[in-house]
HTML snippet that shows the backbone in 3Dmol.js (N, CA, C, O; Angstrom):
<script src="https://3Dmol.org/build/3Dmol-min.js"></script>
<div id="view" style="width:600px;height:400px;position:relative"></div>
<script>
const pdb = `
ATOM      1  N   MET A   1       0.718  -1.141  -0.078  1.00  0.00           N
ATOM      2  CA  MET A   1       0.092   0.081  -0.061  1.00  0.00           C
ATOM      3  C   MET A   1       0.801   1.306   0.173  1.00  0.00           C
ATOM      4  O   MET A   1       1.779   1.315   0.921  1.00  0.00           O
ATOM      5  N   LEU A   2       0.301   2.563  -0.526  1.00  0.00           N
ATOM      6  CA  LEU A   2       1.188   3.503  -0.826  1.00  0.00           C
ATOM      7  C   LEU A   2       1.016   4.275   0.642  1.00  0.00           C
ATOM      8  O   LEU A   2      -0.001   4.404   1.324  1.00  0.00           O
ATOM      9  N   GLU A   3       2.250   4.698   0.862  1.00  0.00           N
ATOM     10  CA  GLU A   3       2.144   5.578   2.205  1.00  0.00           C
ATOM     11  C   GLU A   3       1.652   6.812   2.236  1.00  0.00           C
ATOM     12  O   GLU A   3       2.049   7.621   1.397  1.00  0.00           O
ATOM     13  N   GLY A   4       0.686   7.189   3.220  1.00  0.00           N
ATOM     14  CA  GLY A   4      -0.192   8.521   3.400  1.00  0.00           C
ATOM     15  C   GLY A   4      -1.574   7.846   2.962  1.00  0.00           C
ATOM     16  O   GLY A   4      -2.554   8.324   3.533  1.00  0.00           O
ATOM     17  N   ILE A   5      -1.825   6.808   2.038  1.00  0.00           N
ATOM     18  CA  ILE A   5      -3.153   6.755   1.844  1.00  0.00           C
ATOM     19  C   ILE A   5      -3.858   5.545   2.513  1.00  0.00           C
ATOM     20  O   ILE A   5      -3.353   4.440   2.708  1.00  0.00           O
ATOM     21  N   GLN A   6      -5.006   5.912   2.801  1.00  0.00           N
ATOM     22  CA  GLN A   6      -5.730   4.899   3.519  1.00  0.00           C
ATOM     23  C   GLN A   6      -6.398   4.263   2.671  1.00  0.00           C
ATOM     24  O   GLN A   6      -6.573   4.703   1.535  1.00  0.00           O
ATOM     25  N   ASP A   7      -7.005   2.825   3.195  1.00  0.00           N
ATOM     26  CA  ASP A   7      -7.503   2.064   2.507  1.00  0.00           C
ATOM     27  C   ASP A   7      -9.278   2.459   2.963  1.00  0.00           C
ATOM     28  O   ASP A   7      -9.797   2.045   4.000  1.00  0.00           O
ATOM     29  N   THR A   8      -9.844   3.152   2.141  1.00  0.00           N
ATOM     30  CA  THR A   8     -11.235   3.594   2.133  1.00  0.00           C
ATOM     31  C   THR A   8     -12.122   2.932   1.344  1.00  0.00           C
ATOM     32  O   THR A   8     -11.669   1.970   0.723  1.00  0.00           O
ATOM     33  N   SER A   9     -13.185   3.184   1.220  1.00  0.00           N
ATOM     34  CA  SER A   9     -14.360   2.663   0.467  1.00  0.00           C
ATOM     35  C   SER A   9     -14.850   3.512  -0.566  1.00  0.00           C
ATOM     36  O   SER A   9     -14.719   4.653  -0.123  1.00  0.00           O
ATOM     37  N   ASN A  10     -15.379   3.567  -1.786  1.00  0.00           N
ATOM     38  CA  ASN A  10     -15.640   4.973  -2.275  1.00  0.00           C
ATOM     39  C   ASN A  10     -16.771   5.425  -1.647  1.00  0.00           C
ATOM     40  O   ASN A  10     -17.053   6.602  -1.870  1.00  0.00           O
ATOM     41  N   ARG A  11     -17.670   4.651  -0.745  1.00  0.00           N
ATOM     42  CA  ARG A  11     -18.380   5.464  -0.185  1.00  0.00           C
ATOM     43  C   ARG A  11     -18.063   6.359   1.074  1.00  0.00           C
ATOM     44  O   ARG A  11     -18.725   7.355   1.367  1.00  0.00           O
ATOM     45  N   ASP A  12     -17.195   5.990   1.645  1.00  0.00           N
ATOM     46  CA  ASP A  12     -16.707   6.652   2.677  1.00  0.00           C
ATOM     47  C   ASP A  12     -16.222   7.926   1.845  1.00  0.00           C
ATOM     48  O   ASP A  12     -16.649   8.986   2.301  1.00  0.00           O
ATOM     49  N   VAL A  13     -15.446   8.023   0.757  1.00  0.00           N
ATOM     50  CA  VAL A  13     -14.687   9.166   0.034  1.00  0.00           C
ATOM     51  C   VAL A  13     -16.122   9.853  -0.300  1.00  0.00           C
ATOM     52  O   VAL A  13     -16.296  10.973   0.180  1.00  0.00           O
ATOM     53  N   GLN A  14     -17.084   9.330  -1.016  1.00  0.00           N
ATOM     54  CA  GLN A  14     -18.169  10.075  -1.579  1.00  0.00           C
ATOM     55  C   GLN A  14     -18.601  10.742   0.073  1.00  0.00           C
ATOM     56  O   GLN A  14     -18.470  11.961   0.180  1.00  0.00           O
ATOM     57  N   ASP A  15     -19.015  10.098   1.105  1.00  0.00           N
ATOM     58  CA  ASP A  15     -19.666  10.434   2.113  1.00  0.00           C
ATOM     59  C   ASP A  15     -18.829  11.697   2.513  1.00  0.00           C
ATOM     60  O   ASP A  15     -19.319  12.822   2.616  1.00  0.00           O
ATOM     61  N   HIS A  16     -17.491  11.385   2.731  1.00  0.00           N
ATOM     62  CA  HIS A  16     -16.542  12.869   3.229  1.00  0.00           C
ATOM     63  C   HIS A  16     -16.893  14.075   1.751  1.00  0.00           C
ATOM     64  O   HIS A  16     -17.332  15.145   2.174  1.00  0.00           O
ATOM     65  N   ILE A  17     -16.804  14.039   0.712  1.00  0.00           N
ATOM     66  CA  ILE A  17     -17.056  14.637  -0.306  1.00  0.00           C
ATOM     67  C   ILE A  17     -18.488  15.684  -0.004  1.00  0.00           C
ATOM     68  O   ILE A  17     -18.633  16.871  -0.295  1.00  0.00           O
ATOM     69  N   LEU A  18     -19.224  14.949   0.528  1.00  0.00           N
ATOM     70  CA  LEU A  18     -20.636  15.621   0.192  1.00  0.00           C
ATOM     71  C   LEU A  18     -20.742  16.547   1.641  1.00  0.00           C
ATOM     72  O   LEU A  18     -21.220  17.678   1.726  1.00  0.00           O
ATOM     73  N   LYS A  19     -20.181  15.764   2.698  1.00  0.00           N
ATOM     74  CA  LYS A  19     -20.411  16.423   4.193  1.00  0.00           C
ATOM     75  C   LYS A  19     -19.271  17.598   4.036  1.00  0.00           C
ATOM     76  O   LYS A  19     -19.371  18.504   4.864  1.00  0.00           O
ATOM     77  N   ARG A  20     -18.280  17.694   3.154  1.00  0.00           N
ATOM     78  CA  ARG A  20     -17.532  18.976   2.758  1.00  0.00           C
ATOM     79  C   ARG A  20     -18.089  19.903   2.114  1.00  0.00           C
ATOM     80  O   ARG A  20     -18.167  21.065   2.515  1.00  0.00           O
ATOM     81  N   ASP A  21     -18.585  19.424   0.919  1.00  0.00           N
ATOM     82  CA  ASP A  21     -19.221  20.126  -0.400  1.00  0.00           C
ATOM     83  C   ASP A  21     -20.621  20.677  -0.388  1.00  0.00           C
ATOM     84  O   ASP A  21     -21.003  21.723  -0.912  1.00  0.00           O
ATOM     85  N   VAL A  22     -21.158  20.006   0.137  1.00  0.00           N
ATOM     86  CA  VAL A  22     -22.591  20.099  -0.096  1.00  0.00           C
ATOM     87  C   VAL A  22     -23.185  21.377   0.485  1.00  0.00           C
ATOM     88  O   VAL A  22     -23.900  22.112  -0.195  1.00  0.00           O
ATOM     89  N   PRO A  23     -22.787  21.699   2.123  1.00  0.00           N
ATOM     90  CA  PRO A  23     -22.916  23.158   2.477  1.00  0.00           C
ATOM     91  C   PRO A  23     -22.684  24.172   2.053  1.00  0.00           C
ATOM     92  O   PRO A  23     -23.326  25.182   2.342  1.00  0.00           O
ATOM     93  N   PHE A  24     -21.901  24.146   1.423  1.00  0.00           N
ATOM     94  CA  PHE A  24     -21.139  25.268   0.022  1.00  0.00           C
ATOM     95  C   PHE A  24     -22.227  25.386  -1.031  1.00  0.00           C
ATOM     96  O   PHE A  24     -22.795  26.447  -1.291  1.00  0.00           O
ATOM     97  N   LEU A  25     -22.490  24.171  -1.645  1.00  0.00           N
ATOM     98  CA  LEU A  25     -23.183  24.203  -2.506  1.00  0.00           C
ATOM     99  C   LEU A  25     -24.614  25.010  -2.202  1.00  0.00           C
ATOM    100  O   LEU A  25     -24.913  26.035  -2.813  1.00  0.00           O
ATOM    101  N   LEU A  26     -25.491  24.384  -1.132  1.00  0.00           N
ATOM    102  CA  LEU A  26     -26.759  24.969  -1.075  1.00  0.00           C
ATOM    103  C   LEU A  26     -26.743  26.345  -0.625  1.00  0.00           C
ATOM    104  O   LEU A  26     -27.690  27.016  -1.036  1.00  0.00           O
ATOM    105  N   GLU A  27     -25.876  26.949   0.141  1.00  0.00           N
ATOM    106  CA  GLU A  27     -25.522  28.316   0.453  1.00  0.00           C
ATOM    107  C   GLU A  27     -25.513  29.024  -1.111  1.00  0.00           C
ATOM    108  O   GLU A  27     -26.249  29.956  -1.434  1.00  0.00           O
ATOM    109  N   ASP A  28     -24.692  28.485  -1.841  1.00  0.00           N
ATOM    110  CA  ASP A  28     -24.384  29.202  -3.068  1.00  0.00           C
ATOM    111  C   ASP A  28     -25.835  28.900  -3.590  1.00  0.00           C
ATOM    112  O   ASP A  28     -26.134  30.014  -4.022  1.00  0.00           O
ATOM    113  N   LEU A  29     -26.529  28.390  -3.739  1.00  0.00           N
ATOM    114  CA  LEU A  29     -27.597  27.733  -4.681  1.00  0.00           C
ATOM    115  C   LEU A  29     -29.311  29.197  -3.985  1.00  0.00           C
ATOM    116  O   LEU A  29     -30.262  29.782  -4.505  1.00  0.00           O
ATOM    117  N   GLU A  30     -28.627  29.054  -2.507  1.00  0.00           N
ATOM    118  CA  GLU A  30     -30.164  30.089  -1.931  1.00  0.00           C
ATOM    119  C   GLU A  30     -29.415  31.186  -2.291  1.00  0.00           C
ATOM    120  O   GLU A  30     -30.231  32.045  -2.627  1.00  0.00           O
ATOM    121  N   LYS A  31     -28.362  31.590  -2.394  1.00  0.00           N
ATOM    122  CA  LYS A  31     -27.904  32.969  -2.752  1.00  0.00           C
ATOM    123  C   LYS A  31     -28.154  32.969  -4.347  1.00  0.00           C
ATOM    124  O   LYS A  31     -28.186  34.166  -4.634  1.00  0.00           O
ATOM    125  N   ARG A  32     -28.258  32.566  -4.980  1.00  0.00           N
ATOM    126  CA  ARG A  32     -28.652  32.289  -6.616  1.00  0.00           C
ATOM    127  C   ARG A  32     -30.106  32.891  -6.666  1.00  0.00           C
ATOM    128  O   ARG A  32     -30.581  33.930  -7.124  1.00  0.00           O
ATOM    129  N   GLU A  33     -30.684  31.642  -5.905  1.00  0.00           N
ATOM    130  CA  GLU A  33     -32.426  31.973  -6.276  1.00  0.00           C
ATOM    131  C   GLU A  33     -32.644  33.172  -5.275  1.00  0.00           C
ATOM    132  O   GLU A  33     -33.662  33.814  -5.535  1.00  0.00           O
ATOM    133  N   ALA A  34     -32.095  33.513  -4.449  1.00  0.00           N
ATOM    134  CA  ALA A  34     -32.321  35.020  -3.838  1.00  0.00           C
ATOM    135  C   ALA A  34     -32.209  35.975  -4.706  1.00  0.00           C
ATOM    136  O   ALA A  34     -33.054  36.849  -4.899  1.00  0.00           O
ATOM    137  N   ASN A  35     -31.296  35.871  -5.199  1.00  0.00           N
ATOM    138  CA  ASN A  35     -30.717  37.138  -6.501  1.00  0.00           C
ATOM    139  C   ASN A  35     -31.613  37.081  -7.810  1.00  0.00           C
ATOM    140  O   ASN A  35     -31.785  38.092  -8.490  1.00  0.00           O
ATOM    141  N   ARG A  36     -32.149  35.914  -8.119  1.00  0.00           N
ATOM    142  CA  ARG A  36     -33.183  35.812  -9.446  1.00  0.00           C
ATOM    143  C   ARG A  36     -34.200  36.330  -8.903  1.00  0.00           C
ATOM    144  O   ARG A  36     -34.705  37.234  -9.568  1.00  0.00           O
ATOM    145  N   TRP A  37     -34.822  36.027  -7.673  1.00  0.00           N
ATOM    146  CA  TRP A  37     -36.277  36.556  -6.936  1.00  0.00           C
ATOM    147  C   TRP A  37     -36.329  38.092  -6.790  1.00  0.00           C
ATOM    148  O   TRP A  37     -37.320  38.822  -6.766  1.00  0.00           O
ATOM    149  N   VAL A  38     -35.148  38.373  -6.708  1.00  0.00           N
ATOM    150  CA  VAL A  38     -34.894  39.828  -6.970  1.00  0.00           C
ATOM    151  C   VAL A  38     -35.279  40.761  -8.100  1.00  0.00           C
ATOM    152  O   VAL A  38     -35.980  41.767  -8.216  1.00  0.00           O
ATOM    153  N   GLU A  39     -34.409  39.888  -9.006  1.00  0.00           N
ATOM    154  CA  GLU A  39     -34.346  40.460 -10.410  1.00  0.00           C
ATOM    155  C   GLU A  39     -35.854  40.272 -11.050  1.00  0.00           C
ATOM    156  O   GLU A  39     -36.421  41.077 -11.788  1.00  0.00           O
ATOM    157  N   GLU A  40     -36.397  38.913 -10.548  1.00  0.00           N
ATOM    158  CA  GLU A  40     -37.636  38.683 -11.034  1.00  0.00           C
ATOM    159  C   GLU A  40     -38.930  39.731 -10.560  1.00  0.00           C
ATOM    160  O   GLU A  40     -39.708  39.972 -11.483  1.00  0.00           O
ATOM    161  N   ASN A  41     -39.146  40.163  -9.683  1.00  0.00           N
ATOM    162  CA  ASN A  41     -39.682  41.073  -9.077  1.00  0.00           C
ATOM    163  C   ASN A  41     -39.356  42.859  -8.708  1.00  0.00           C
ATOM    164  O   ASN A  41     -40.018  43.631  -8.014  1.00  0.00           O
ATOM    165  N   ARG A  42     -38.163  43.078  -9.431  1.00  0.00           N
ATOM    166  CA  ARG A  42     -37.607  44.275  -9.015  1.00  0.00           C
ATOM    167  C   ARG A  42     -38.825  45.163  -9.666  1.00  0.00           C
ATOM    168  O   ARG A  42     -38.730  46.201  -9.012  1.00  0.00           O
ATOM    169  N   THR A  43     -39.680  45.308 -10.381  1.00  0.00           N
ATOM    170  CA  THR A  43     -40.952  46.233 -10.810  1.00  0.00           C
ATOM    171  C   THR A  43     -41.661  46.391  -9.879  1.00  0.00           C
ATOM    172  O   THR A  43     -42.040  47.555  -9.747  1.00  0.00           O
ATOM    173  N   ALA A  44     -42.206  45.305  -8.755  1.00  0.00           N
ATOM    174  CA  ALA A  44     -43.025  45.391  -8.010  1.00  0.00           C
ATOM    175  C   ALA A  44     -42.204  45.851  -6.857  1.00  0.00           C
ATOM    176  O   ALA A  44     -42.598  46.961  -6.500  1.00  0.00           O
ATOM    177  N   ILE A  45     -41.400  45.497  -6.278  1.00  0.00           N
ATOM    178  CA  ILE A  45     -40.749  46.058  -5.132  1.00  0.00           C
ATOM    179  C   ILE A  45     -40.479  47.493  -5.313  1.00  0.00           C
ATOM    180  O   ILE A  45     -40.439  48.343  -4.424  1.00  0.00           O
ATOM    181  N   LYS A  46     -40.233  47.714  -7.038  1.00  0.00           N
ATOM    182  CA  LYS A  46     -40.263  49.506  -6.685  1.00  0.00           C
ATOM    183  C   LYS A  46     -41.340  49.977  -6.718  1.00  0.00           C
ATOM    184  O   LYS A  46     -41.362  51.119  -6.260  1.00  0.00           O
ATOM    185  N   SER A  47     -42.830  49.382  -7.270  1.00  0.00           N
ATOM    186  CA  SER A  47     -43.685  50.077  -7.070  1.00  0.00           C
ATOM    187  C   SER A  47     -44.561  50.164  -5.782  1.00  0.00           C
ATOM    188  O   SER A  47     -45.582  50.829  -5.608  1.00  0.00           O
ATOM    189  N   TYR A  48     -43.803  49.186  -4.775  1.00  0.00           N
ATOM    190  CA  TYR A  48     -44.289  48.952  -3.709  1.00  0.00           C
ATOM    191  C   TYR A  48     -44.010  50.322  -2.472  1.00  0.00           C
ATOM    192  O   TYR A  48     -44.800  50.929  -1.750  1.00  0.00           O
ATOM    193  N   SER A  49     -42.660  50.413  -2.642  1.00  0.00           N
ATOM    194  CA  SER A  49     -41.548  50.912  -2.192  1.00  0.00           C
ATOM    195  C   SER A  49     -42.251  52.687  -2.735  1.00  0.00           C
ATOM    196  O   SER A  49     -42.251  53.459  -1.776  1.00  0.00           O
ATOM    197  N   GLU A  50     -42.740  53.262  -3.936  1.00  0.00           N
ATOM    198  CA  GLU A  50     -43.017  54.317  -4.189  1.00  0.00           C
ATOM    199  C   GLU A  50     -44.580  54.542  -3.424  1.00  0.00           C
ATOM    200  O   GLU A  50     -44.940  55.621  -2.954  1.00  0.00           O
ATOM    201  N   PHE A  51     -45.435  53.239  -3.413  1.00  0.00           N
ATOM    202  CA  PHE A  51     -46.576  53.438  -2.837  1.00  0.00           C
ATOM    203  C   PHE A  51     -46.595  53.907  -1.495  1.00  0.00           C
ATOM    204  O   PHE A  51     -47.405  54.733  -1.075  1.00  0.00           O
ATOM    205  N   VAL A  52     -45.447  53.226  -0.644  1.00  0.00           N
ATOM    206  CA  VAL A  52     -45.439  53.550   0.442  1.00  0.00           C
ATOM    207  C   VAL A  52     -44.828  54.871   1.331  1.00  0.00           C
ATOM    208  O   VAL A  52     -45.103  55.384   2.416  1.00  0.00           O
ATOM    209  N   ASP A  53     -43.713  55.155   0.105  1.00  0.00           N
ATOM    210  CA  ASP A  53     -43.437  56.548   0.469  1.00  0.00           C
ATOM    211  C   ASP A  53     -44.627  57.455  -0.078  1.00  0.00           C
ATOM    212  O   ASP A  53     -44.658  58.507   0.560  1.00  0.00           O
ATOM    213  N   GLN A  54     -45.275  57.409  -0.717  1.00  0.00           N
ATOM    214  CA  GLN A  54     -46.481  58.364  -0.981  1.00  0.00           C
ATOM    215  C   GLN A  54     -47.699  58.285   0.005  1.00  0.00           C
ATOM    216  O   GLN A  54     -48.243  59.300   0.438  1.00  0.00           O
ATOM    217  N   HIS A  55     -48.075  57.064   0.317  1.00  0.00           N
ATOM    218  CA  HIS A  55     -48.756  56.856   0.924  1.00  0.00           C
ATOM    219  C   HIS A  55     -48.796  56.097   2.654  1.00  0.00           C
ATOM    220  O   HIS A  55     -49.879  55.792   3.155  1.00  0.00           O
ATOM    221  N   GLU A  56     -47.733  55.921   3.250  1.00  0.00           N
ATOM    222  CA  GLU A  56     -47.021  55.268   4.901  1.00  0.00           C
ATOM    223  C   GLU A  56     -47.685  54.022   4.353  1.00  0.00           C
ATOM    224  O   GLU A  56     -48.598  53.850   3.545  1.00  0.00           O
ATOM    225  N   CYS A  57     -46.761  53.043   5.212  1.00  0.00           N
ATOM    226  CA  CYS A  57     -47.206  51.676   5.388  1.00  0.00           C
ATOM    227  C   CYS A  57     -48.222  51.694   6.493  1.00  0.00           C
ATOM    228  O   CYS A  57     -48.108  52.346   7.531  1.00  0.00           O
ATOM    229  N   PHE A  58     -49.580  50.643   6.059  1.00  0.00           N
ATOM    230  CA  PHE A  58     -50.320  50.411   6.927  1.00  0.00           C
ATOM    231  C   PHE A  58     -50.269  50.707   8.338  1.00  0.00           C
ATOM    232  O   PHE A  58     -51.051  51.527   8.819  1.00  0.00           O
ATOM    233  N   GLY A  59     -49.234  49.981   9.186  1.00  0.00           N
ATOM    234  CA  GLY A  59     -48.887  49.638  10.259  1.00  0.00           C
ATOM    235  C   GLY A  59     -48.307  51.375  10.876  1.00  0.00           C
ATOM    236  O   GLY A  59     -48.310  51.608  12.085  1.00  0.00           O
ATOM    237  N   ASP A  60     -47.959  52.188  10.094  1.00  0.00           N
ATOM    238  CA  ASP A  60     -47.315  53.281  10.104  1.00  0.00           C
ATOM    239  C   ASP A  60     -48.461  54.480  10.816  1.00  0.00           C
ATOM    240  O   ASP A  60     -48.161  55.431  11.537  1.00  0.00           O
ATOM    241  N   VAL A  61     -49.655  54.122  10.405  1.00  0.00           N
ATOM    242  CA  VAL A  61     -50.637  55.114  10.859  1.00  0.00           C
ATOM    243  C   VAL A  61     -51.000  54.988  12.388  1.00  0.00           C
ATOM    244  O   VAL A  61     -51.215  55.955  13.118  1.00  0.00           O
ATOM    245  N   PHE A  62     -51.041  53.593  12.795  1.00  0.00           N
ATOM    246  CA  PHE A  62     -51.068  52.969  13.878  1.00  0.00           C
ATOM    247  C   PHE A  62     -49.975  53.379  15.031  1.00  0.00           C
ATOM    248  O   PHE A  62     -50.263  53.488  16.223  1.00  0.00           O
ATOM    249  N   GLY A  63     -48.808  53.567  14.530  1.00  0.00           N
ATOM    250  CA  GLY A  63     -47.466  53.781  15.247  1.00  0.00           C
ATOM    251  C   GLY A  63     -46.871  52.172  15.389  1.00  0.00           C
ATOM    252  O   GLY A  63     -46.381  51.995  16.504  1.00  0.00           O
ATOM    253  N   GLY A  64     -46.822  51.201  14.673  1.00  0.00           N
ATOM    254  CA  GLY A  64     -46.324  49.885  14.319  1.00  0.00           C
ATOM    255  C   GLY A  64     -47.474  49.153  14.389  1.00  0.00           C
ATOM    256  O   GLY A  64     -48.572  49.710  14.372  1.00  0.00           O
ATOM    257  N   PHE A  65     -47.321  47.694  14.483  1.00  0.00           N
ATOM    258  CA  PHE A  65     -47.878  46.474  14.904  1.00  0.00           C
ATOM    259  C   PHE A  65     -48.504  46.687  16.549  1.00  0.00           C
ATOM    260  O   PHE A  65     -49.702  46.577  16.811  1.00  0.00           O
ATOM    261  N   ASP A  66     -47.757  46.913  17.261  1.00  0.00           N
ATOM    262  CA  ASP A  66     -48.584  47.157  18.863  1.00  0.00           C
ATOM    263  C   ASP A  66     -49.553  48.343  18.627  1.00  0.00           C
ATOM    264  O   ASP A  66     -50.769  48.203  18.758  1.00  0.00           O
ATOM    265  N   GLY A  67     -49.010  49.446  18.296  1.00  0.00           N
ATOM    266  CA  GLY A  67     -50.398  50.280  18.220  1.00  0.00           C
ATOM    267  C   GLY A  67     -51.342  49.865  17.058  1.00  0.00           C
ATOM    268  O   GLY A  67     -52.446  50.400  17.162  1.00  0.00           O
ATOM    269  N   LEU A  68     -51.230  49.224  16.208  1.00  0.00           N
ATOM    270  CA  LEU A  68     -52.865  48.826  15.244  1.00  0.00           C
ATOM    271  C   LEU A  68     -53.395  47.686  16.444  1.00  0.00           C
ATOM    272  O   LEU A  68     -54.623  47.638  16.507  1.00  0.00           O
ATOM    273  N   VAL A  69     -52.710  46.809  17.355  1.00  0.00           N
ATOM    274  CA  VAL A  69     -53.129  45.427  18.059  1.00  0.00           C
ATOM    275  C   VAL A  69     -53.570  46.523  19.333  1.00  0.00           C
ATOM    276  O   VAL A  69     -54.275  45.958  20.169  1.00  0.00           O
ATOM    277  N   GLN A  70     -53.319  47.828  19.606  1.00  0.00           N
ATOM    278  CA  GLN A  70     -54.232  48.408  20.567  1.00  0.00           C
ATOM    279  C   GLN A  70     -55.148  48.930  19.903  1.00  0.00           C
ATOM    280  O   GLN A  70     -56.283  48.766  20.351  1.00  0.00           O
ATOM    281  N   CYS A  71     -55.046  49.447  19.074  1.00  0.00           N
ATOM    282  CA  CYS A  71     -56.626  50.190  18.416  1.00  0.00           C
ATOM    283  C   CYS A  71     -57.416  49.481  18.509  1.00  0.00           C
ATOM    284  O   CYS A  71     -58.488  49.787  19.032  1.00  0.00           O
ATOM    285  N   LEU A  72     -57.114  48.076  17.950  1.00  0.00           N
ATOM    286  CA  LEU A  72     -58.226  46.988  17.638  1.00  0.00           C
ATOM    287  C   LEU A  72     -58.521  46.328  18.882  1.00  0.00           C
ATOM    288  O   LEU A  72     -59.595  45.728  18.889  1.00  0.00           O
ATOM    289  N   SER A  73     -57.873  46.291  19.880  1.00  0.00           N
ATOM    290  CA  SER A  73     -58.738  45.848  21.088  1.00  0.00           C
ATOM    291  C   SER A  73     -59.346  46.862  22.105  1.00  0.00           C
ATOM    292  O   SER A  73     -59.772  46.453  23.185  1.00  0.00           O
ATOM    293  N   GLN A  74     -59.385  48.085  21.792  1.00  0.00           N
ATOM    294  CA  GLN A  74     -60.350  48.939  22.367  1.00  0.00           C
ATOM    295  C   GLN A  74     -61.684  48.668  21.879  1.00  0.00           C
ATOM    296  O   GLN A  74     -61.945  48.178  20.781  1.00  0.00           O
ATOM    297  N   PRO A  75     -62.298  48.928  22.538  1.00  0.00           N
ATOM    298  CA  PRO A  75     -63.801  49.012  22.648  1.00  0.00           C
ATOM    299  C   PRO A  75     -64.084  50.170  21.532  1.00  0.00           C
ATOM    300  O   PRO A  75     -63.191  51.016  21.470  1.00  0.00           O
ATOM    301  N   GLU A  76     -65.451  50.383  20.427  1.00  0.00           N
ATOM    302  CA  GLU A  76     -65.522  51.373  19.933  1.00  0.00           C
ATOM    303  C   GLU A  76     -66.345  52.386  20.487  1.00  0.00           C
ATOM    304  O   GLU A  76     -67.318  51.984  21.124  1.00  0.00           O
ATOM    305  N   GLN A  77     -66.177  53.593  20.390  1.00  0.00           N
ATOM    306  CA  GLN A  77     -66.212  54.444  21.658  1.00  0.00           C
ATOM    307  C   GLN A  77     -68.081  54.909  20.507  1.00  0.00           C
ATOM    308  O   GLN A  77     -68.127  54.689  19.296  1.00  0.00           O
ATOM    309  N   ASN A  78     -68.967  55.348  21.081  1.00  0.00           N
ATOM    310  CA  ASN A  78     -70.298  55.461  20.679  1.00  0.00           C
ATOM    311  C   ASN A  78     -70.020  56.877  20.870  1.00  0.00           C
ATOM    312  O   ASN A  78     -69.594  57.303  21.944  1.00  0.00           O
ATOM    313  N   GLN A  79     -70.330  57.892  19.491  1.00  0.00           N
ATOM    314  CA  GLN A  79     -70.387  59.608  19.104  1.00  0.00           C
ATOM    315  C   GLN A  79     -71.889  59.881  19.571  1.00  0.00           C
ATOM    316  O   GLN A  79     -72.370  61.010  19.474  1.00  0.00           O
TER     317      GLN A  79
END
`;
const viewer = $3Dmol.createViewer("view");
viewer.addModel(pdb, "pdb");
viewer.setStyle({}, {cartoon: {color: "spectrum"}});
viewer.zoomTo();
viewer.render();
</script>
């Protein structure tokens, strides 16, 4: 046997390669998918941002989510 070479099965080598490389491949795939999603939705994102700039976000009127919950939990006041 050659010095420094371990007697391993093909399966052991495959397992080692998968454990080493798969996390990096998945991370790269997630980044590519995220970038693709942004590109496909760029127009909608821009339109929504312009709408919020002009009309504020729904929750902003109530001071954020907590303000909205507080507003909805108060009984209606009869006038």
